[in-house]
N, C-alpha and C positions, 0 to 999 in steps of 0.2 A: 671301897666300892662306892660308885655313884648311886646305884640302886641295887636292891636284892633281886627283884623280879622285873624283867622287861617284857611288856606285852606289845606285840606288833599287830595293829589293827584295832580300830575303835568302833567295830560293829557290835552286834548283840553279844557274841562270845567274848570279845575283847573287853567290853564294858563289864560283863559279869565276872570275868577273871580279875579285873581291877578291883571290883567290889570285894570279892572273896579274899584276894591276896591282902588288900589293905586292912580288912576287918580281922584277918588272921594275924596281923602284926608285922607283915612284911612291908618294906619300903618299896613301893611299886610305881612303875611309870608305864603309861600307855602312849604309843606312837601311832600316828596315822598320817599318811601322805596328803590327805585332804581334810575335809571338815568332819570326818567320822560318820558313823551311822551305817556304813556298808550299803548294799543294794536295797536294804529295807527302806531307806529314805525315798526311794523311787516309787514305792507302792502307794497308790492313792487311797487305798482302804485296806485295813487288816481286820479280819473278823474272827480269827481263830487263836488269838493270843489271850490266855486266861486273864480275866479282870477287866477286859475291854470288849463291850459288845461290838464296837466299831471304832477304829482309831486310824488316823493317817500315819503312814510310815514315818514321815518327818517328825510329827509330834511325839510318837512313841520313842524314837531314837534320841530326841532332845532330852526327854525324861531320863533315859538310860545314861546318856553322857553326863548329865547333871548329877545323877546319883553316883556314878563312878568317880567323878571329880572330888567327891567328899572323902574318898579313900585312896586315890592314886593320883599322881601328877599326870595331867593330860597334856601331851605335846602334839597338838594338831598341826597340820600343814608342815610336818617334819617327816621326811621319807627315810626309812631304813634302807640303806644301800647294800650293806654286807654285815656278816657276823663272823668274828674270828674266835675260834674255840681252842682254848688251851687250859692251863690250870684255872685261869680266869676267862671269862667270856667278854669280848669286846663288841659292842653294838656300834656300828658306824652309820651315821645318818648324813644328810646333806647339810647339817649344821654343826656336827661335832662327833666326838667319840665318847662312849660311856662304858664303864666297867660294871658288869653285873654278875650275879651268881647263877641265874636261870632265865630262860626265855620261853615265852608262850607265843606261838605263831597263830594268829587269827586273821590272816590276810584275805580270807573269803574268796569270792569269785567275781567275774566280770561278765557282762552280757555276751553271749555267743553271737557271732555275726553270720549273715547269710553267705558271705563270700561269693557274691554274684557281681556281674558287670554293673557299674554305676553306683554301687553301695558306698564305696569310699569317696567317690567324687561328690556325691550329694549328701554326705553326712553333715548335718547342721543346715542343710538347705532342702529339707523335706524328709530326710532319713533320720529317724530318732530311735533311741532305745529307752526312752523315759517319757511316758504320757504326762505325768505330773509336772515334769520340767518344761515340756514343749507344747502340751495340748492346747493351751490358751491361744496359740497362734493359728489354730485350725478350726476355730469356731465358725460354723456355717460352711465348712469346706468338706470335701470328700477325702476320706482317709482309709487306708488298709492297715489292719493289725495282723501280723503273721505269728501264728502259734495256736496251741490248743489247750494249754494248761491253765491253772488258776490265774497266774499273773497276766497272761495274754487276755483272758476274758474279762478280768477286772479292769484292765486298761481299756478294753473296748467299751465297757459300760461307762467308765469315767469319761471317755471321749464323747460318747453319745449324750451323756448328761450335760456336757458343756456346749452341745449344739452341733457336733460334727456328724456327718453322714458316714457311718462305719460299716465296713465289710471285714469279716474275719476270714483269713486264708489259712487252711489247715491241710496238711498232707494226708490225713486219714479221713474216714467217713464218720467219725464220732470224736467228741472232745475227751481230753483227759481231765478237764476241770471238774470240780465237784458239781453235782446235779443242781444244787440250790443256786449256784452261780450261773450255770447254763440256763436255768429257767428264767432268771432275771434278764439275761441277755436276750433271750427270745422275746420276752415281754416288751423289751425296749425296741423291738423291730430291727435288731442288728442282722445284717445279711451274712450268710455263711457260704463260703466257696470251698466245697469239699474236694478231697483227693487231688489237691493242687499245691504246687510249689512256685515260688518266684524265681524266674530265670534271669531277669534283667530289670534294672531300674533306669528309666530314661527321662530326658528333659533337656532344656537349654541351660538357663541360669539356676533353675531349681527343678525339683521333681515335677514331672507332668504326667507320668504314667508308669505302669509296670507290665512286663510280659509274664503271663502265668502259663505253666505247663500242667496239663492233666497227667497225673502219674500212671493212670491206667491206660489211656488212649494215646498219650504223648502229644496230644493236640495242644497247639499254642494259641493263646488269645491275648489281646491287650485290654488293659483296664485303665481308664483315665482317672487319676487321683492327684491330690495336692500334697499328700504326705503319706509316709509309710512308717509304722511303728513295729519294730522287730522285738519279739518276745519268745524266743525259741530255746531258752535254757541258758546255762552259764558255763564258763570255763574257769578252772582254778587259777588264782594269782599265786603261782608257785615259783616265781623267780628266785626268791631268797632260799626256799627249800632246796631248789636245785643247786644253788651255789654252795651250800654247806653239806650236801650229800645226803639229805634225808631220803628215806625209802618212799617211793611213790607207787601208786597202783597204775594199772594200764591206762587210766584216764587222766593221770597227772595229779591226783589228789594225794595228800600226805597220808601214809599209813600210820595210824595211831590206835592204841588199845582203848578200852572203855574208860580209862582214867587219863587219857591224853598223852600217854608216854610214846615216844617215837624210838627209832633205832639209835638215836644219839643221846647219851646221858645229859641231863639238865636242859634238854630241848623238848618242849611239849607243843602240842597242837590242838586246836579246838575250832568248832564251827564248820562253816561250809567248805573250808579248805580241806577238811578230812572226808568230804564226800558224804555218801549215805543219804539219810533223810534231811534234806536241806530246808529246814523250817526254823523260824526265829526261836520258838520254844525249845527246840533241840539244841540250837547253838548256845543259848543261855545256860542250859544244864551242862553242856560240855565245857564251857568256859569256867564254870564253878569247879567242876571236877579237875580240870587241868591245873587250876590255881592250887587246889588242895594237894595235888601231886607235886607241884613245884615247891610248895612250902616244905613238904616232907623231904624233898631232895636236897634242900639247903639247910636242913636241920631245924626247921621251925615246927615245934609241936603245935597241934591244933585240937580243937574239941572233937574232931573227927578221927583222931588217932585211937586205935583200939589196943 
């Protein structure tokens, strides 16, 4: 065997799985098609992860990756393309093939798109899904943030702090964000456009405006903006799961029990890819439990065996 446990994805759940697998005595590897960190790295500010009153997503995930690297081999910028399951499990990446005993899938989610006219055309030219990545370019400019959850409002606050003129567009008449975050947004003077959705993004070489539709009256109006930040939830990165026949729920998330076990022996799942409460603290605990399950499956006794 090249490794005993292969972990796909170096976000919060993948890093936690690597730590627990390595500390449990398993020879573990963590793959990630990018730099790792998952969507958490896009968060300008995290205030609900125990131990940190406030921490940037990038900073938190750098700490997690560094911690995981002490116990598991980290193969960043190496994408898993397929998994072949037989008596042995073969993990196939864009760089090679690896024989392993068990796999933990922690592939997370990706930002959900608006799927409106102009979105694809202007992605990278005024359409963004990450305020911390692109916000700097909109200092002193007018931007819209689409969404009503914590992530959307935190991004709106971040953009306001760097000097952008921010409007939040939400399809309902109240936010889903925590009240403490909403209070801060209101104190910043952020404008709210209620009961509205974006129907179109327009411009020439870059975004110049959007068409907004009132969901109650169906009335259309235009708003002149320089950029639009989309934060309306996530969709599961389930390509590998589909390839190997893992059971998925109606939304495409992997079905896993409370210890990360799936419908296929020796294949486990943890974190946002399993749906439910998609929070960093939950993903970390799920990664730890999936690693414990994987160690048991390959015959590794641990301090958690009863």
